[in-house]
N, C-alpha and C positions, 0 to 999 in steps of 0.2 A: 586137706585142701589148701592150695596156695592162697595166701591172704589177699593178694592183689586180685586174684580171680574171684574170691569171695566178695570183695568190695563191689564188683560189678552187679551183684545180686541185691545189694542193699536197697536201691530204689524199689525193687519188686517186693522186698520184705516190708517196706514201709506201707505199701498199698495192699498187702495181702489181707484177705478176710480171715478172721480168727475163728477156729472151730469151737472155742469156749468149752462148754460142758461136755461136748462130744469127745474132746481130747482128755479132759480131766477124768472122766469116768473110766477111761482105759487103765489109769493108774490109781484109782480110788479103791480102798478096801470095800468088799462087798457090802458090809453093814452101813457104809457111808453113802452109797449110790442114791438111795431114795432121799436122804436128807439133803443131798446136793440140789435136788430138784425143788425142794420146798424148805429152805433154811429158816424162814421166819425171823429175819434179822431185826425186825422192829422191836421184838421183845428182848433181844440179846444185847443191843447197844454195844457192838464190838468196838474195841480199840483199833487203830489204823496203823499199818506199817507199809513200807515199800522196799522193794529189792531191785538190784540191778543184774540183769542177765548180760554179762559183758563179754564180747568177743574182741580178740586182739591178736596180733602176730607174735609168734615165738619161733625164731629161726626160720622166718618166712612162711610158716604154716599157721592156719587158723586154730585158735584155742578158745575155750570157754572156762572162766574161773569159777570155782566153788570153794567155800570155806568149810573147815571142820571146826565146829564150835567147841569151846572149852567144856570140861565136865564141871557141873555145878548143881546146886539144888534147884531143879526146875524141869519142866516137861520137855524142853528142847536140848537138854544136856548132851553134849557129844555128837549132835546130829550134823549131817551134811546140809548145807544151805547155800543160797546166794548171798553175797554181801548185801547188807541192808539192815533196817531196823525201824524203830517206832517214829511216827510222825510227831514233830515237836512244834509248839507255838513259835512262830518266826519262820518256819519253812514256807517258801513261796507256794509250793504245791507238792503233790506226792512224788513227782519226778525229782524235785530238789531233795526230798527226804532220801531217796535212793542214792543220789549223787553224794550228799553229805555223809551218809552212813558208809558208803563205799570208800570215801576218803578216810574216815575215822577207822574203819576196820582193816583195810588193806593198803591204804596210803596212795590211792590214785586221785590225783588232782581233778576236780570236776571239769576244768577247762580242757582236759585231755579227752573227755568223753562226749561223743555225739549221741544224744538220746534219740533213737529212731522212732519208737512208738510204744504206747502202753499195751500190755497184754491183759488177758482176762484175770480179774481179781479172784483170789481163793480165800475162802473162810476156813480158819483153823480152830476147830471146836475146843481142844484142850486148853488153849491160852486165850480164847475169845478174841482173836485178831482177824481183821480183814486185811489181806496182804495184796498190795498192788505191784505187779512185776513190770519192769521196763526193759526193753531191748536197747542195749547201748553198744557203741563201737568205739574202740580206741585204735587209732592208726599207727601208734608207736609201740615198740616193745616196752613192757612194763617191768620195773623193778619194784616188786611188792614189798611194802613195809607193814608187817602185821601188828595189830594191837594185841599184846599178849594177855590182856585182861578178858578179851572176848574170843580170840581166834587162836587155836592151837596150831593149825597148819592150813595150807591151801592145796587144792587139786587143780592142776592145769590140764584140762581135758581137751585132747585134740578133737576137732570137729568130725574127723573121719571115724573116730571111735564112738562118739556120741550118736552118729547116724547109723551105726551098725546095730541091728536088732539082736545080736548075740548078747548084748549087755542087759537085755530084758529078762528078768527072773521072777520067780515066786518065792517068798520067804516067810517063815514063821516069825512073827513079831509080837511083842507086848504092846497093847494099845491102851487108850484111856477108858475103853469100854470092855476089854477082855484081856486076860493074861496071855493068851496065845492064839493068834489067828493067822491064816494065810493071807498075805498081801502081795499085790503086784509091785515090783520094785525094779530099780536099775542097779546092776552090779558095776560100780565105778571104782576101779583100783582097789578092789577088795572090800569096799564100803557098800553096805546096803542102803540105798537111797529110796525112801518111800514117803508116803503121806503128801503133805502140801508141796514140798519141793519136787517130788516125782510128778505130781499133777501139773505143775508149771513147766517142768522139763518136757512132759508129754505134749503140751500145746506148742511149745517152742519147736520140738522135733517135727511135729506134723506140719507146721507152717514152713519150716526149712525144706522138708522133703517135697512139699507141694511146689514151692518156688523153684527149687533146684531142678526138679523133674520137668517143670513146664518149659525150661529153656534147653533141655537136651534134644 
């Protein structure tokens, strides 16, 4: 989609109702669906993180950036994610966490990003994090500068590809509770994107489709 055309929809995106768990469930492993409805966070005392779902123009067309995390000793090694990270003392709020981490991981100055709205938070059981996603818009083309200690590469996903349901798949994955289970996922440039990132992508996709279709 042409980026200038996409910008016309941003006010509608800002006002759109979030489908929340109804969207998350679509991309949640079957074993997690019931736990989504009754997480019991009081006893878990989760850590807090925030991520940026950033749209921007590339050669005039609308793109969404994802990162490929480095391989390391940890539950999220090598996974596909949004730029973002842990809330730190001194952060003004969760949106600032997302902005700061986006700058640290992929080199985008916070001044370049218009934070449109928060989306529904997602709890990540393996790492005990509550992740707060934010929708952001950068009106300029971006020259990404990656932090090699955290990011191995990025995926610049065209909006037209993201909205195409042909990227929805089912895959066998190892999880924190089973060695091999079937999970709903996105096939993005050959990467299987599942779990918390897929659940956030699901809500983002549902909201985009609702807003775009309402103006057709």
